[in-house]
Structures are given as C-alpha cells and as structure tokens.
MARTIMAR-89809 format. One record per residue (C-alpha): x, y, z; residue in one letter. Coordinates in steps of 0.5 Angstrom, whole numbers, always signed. Example, Ala and Ser with C-alpha at 12.3 -4.5 7.8 and 13.67 -1.06 7.14 Angstrom:
BEGIN
      u      v      w  res
    +25     -9    +16    A
    +27     -2    +14    S
! end
This chain:
BEGIN
      u      v      w  res
    -46    +15     +1    X
    -39    +14     -1    X
    -36    +10     -7    X
    -29     +7     -7    X
    -26     +5    -13    X
    -19     +1    -13    X
    -14     +1    -18    X
     -7     -1    -20    X
     -7     -8    -18    X
     -3    -13    -23    X
     +2    -18    -24    X
     +9    -17    -21    X
    +15    -21    -20    X
    +18    -22    -13    X
    +22    -16    -10    X
    +18    -12    -15    X
    +13     -6    -13    X
     +6     -4    -15    X
     +2     +3    -12    X
     -5     +2    -11    X
    -10     +7    -11    X
    -17     +8     -8    X
    -21    +14    -10    X
    -27    +16     -6    X
    -33    +20     -8    X
    -40    +22     -6    X
    -41    +24     +2    X
    -33    +24     +3    X
    -34    +29     +8    X
    -36    +23    +13    X
    -29    +19    +12    X
    -25    +20    +18    X
    -20    +14    +16    X
    -19     +9    +10    X
    -16     +2    +11    X
    -13     -3     +6    X
    -15    -10     +7    X
    -13    -16     +3    X
    -16    -23     +2    X
    -12    -29     -1    X
    -16    -35     -3    X
    -18    -39     +3    X
    -16    -34     +8    X
    -20    -29    +12    X
    -20    -21    +10    X
    -14    -18    +14    X
    -13    -10    +15    X
     -6     -9    +12    X
     -6     -1    +13    X
    -10     +5    +15    X
     -9    +12    +15    X
    -13    +18    +18    X
    -16    +24    +15    X
    -14    +29    +19    X
     -9    +27    +24    X
     -4    +24    +20    X
     -5    +17    +24    X
     -2    +11    +20    X
     -3     +4    +22    X
     +1     -2    +19    X
     +0    -10    +20    X
     +7    -13    +22    X
     +7    -17    +16    X
     +8    -11    +11    X
    +11     -6    +16    X
    +18     -3    +13    X
    +15     -5     +6    X
     +9     -2     +5    X
     +7     +6     +5    X
     +0     +9     +6    X
     -1    +16     +4    X
     -7    +21     +2    X
     -8    +26     -3    X
    -14    +30     +0    X
    -14    +34     -6    X
    -16    +28    -10    X
    -20    +25     -5    X
    -15    +19     -6    X
    -11    +14     -2    X
     -5    +10     -4    X
     -1     +4     -2    X
     +6     +4     -5    X
     +8     -4     -4    X
    +15     -5     -5    X
    +20    -12     -4    X
    +13    -16     -6    X
    +13    -23     -4    X
     +9    -29     -6    X
     +5    -29     +0    X
     +3    -22     -1    X
     -2    -25     -7    X
     -9    -23     -6    X
    -15    -18     -8    X
    -14    -12     -4    X
    -20     -8     -2    X
    -20     -1     +1    X
    -25     +1     +7    X
    -27     +8     +9    X
    -31    +11    +15    X
    -30    +13    +22    X
    -23    +10    +25    X
    -27     +5    +29    X
    -31     +2    +23    X
    -25     +2    +19    X
    -20     -2    +23    X
    -26     -7    +24    X
    -28     -7    +17    X
    -35     -4    +18    X
    -34     +2    +13    X
    -36     +3     +6    X
    -32     -2     +1    X
    -29     -2     -6    X
    -30     -7    -11    X
    -22    -10    -10    X
    -16    -10    -15    X
    -12    -17    -16    X
     -5    -17    -14    X
     -1    -23    -16    X
     +6    -24    -14    X
    +10    -29    -18    X
    +16    -33    -15    X
! end
C-alpha cells in the first residue's frame, strides 16, 4: 500500500509562483510514475503533469506547458511541481496519483488528500 501526502499549496497573486510536494511512503517500490491532477469547482479532475520513476519521461498538459515543471528526488521519495506565472484559472485542489504509468494517466493509481492552490486576480 502506498501513502501520498501533498503540501505547498496556498494563496498567491497572479504571476506568482508555488512549489507543490508529493511525498510517498509505504510500498514505494511499486511506483513507476507519479502524476499531478487538479480539480476546480464544477469541473472534472484533469491531469496536469506526470513523471516516470526510472525513464525520466515527463508529460505536461497544454494548459501548463512552459509554466509548470515536474521533478523528483528519489532519495526523498518526493515529486515536486514547480508552478510559475500562475493564473486565476490555475485555482484548484491539486492531487498526486502514483502507480504504473497506464494507471496514473487514467487517475487509477493511489491518491493523496490534495492541497488547495488559490490564485487571485
């Protein structure tokens, strides 16, 4: 069983930056990828970015490409999402999802509890 804890959310003005963290524990040997999802009120959860454990393969949604960067520190079992040039439309609860690559890109891996990101206009 994998446990995931997100942190780093908060309130920021448009144009500002935040770094989110997803710390994994438990059966981390089963994790081949971690993805960041977000869900805004009234909208479906969407995949923002994903990273593989061993192949250094990254994915970004078109809406965040060039502004967000996903990275990982394997020694800390932690994945980061560096967010810059934030826009009000980035406001959402951000969740991480861990498992095999095919599971993560479909949101079927293990979920964290989420962290709130609010970007003021």
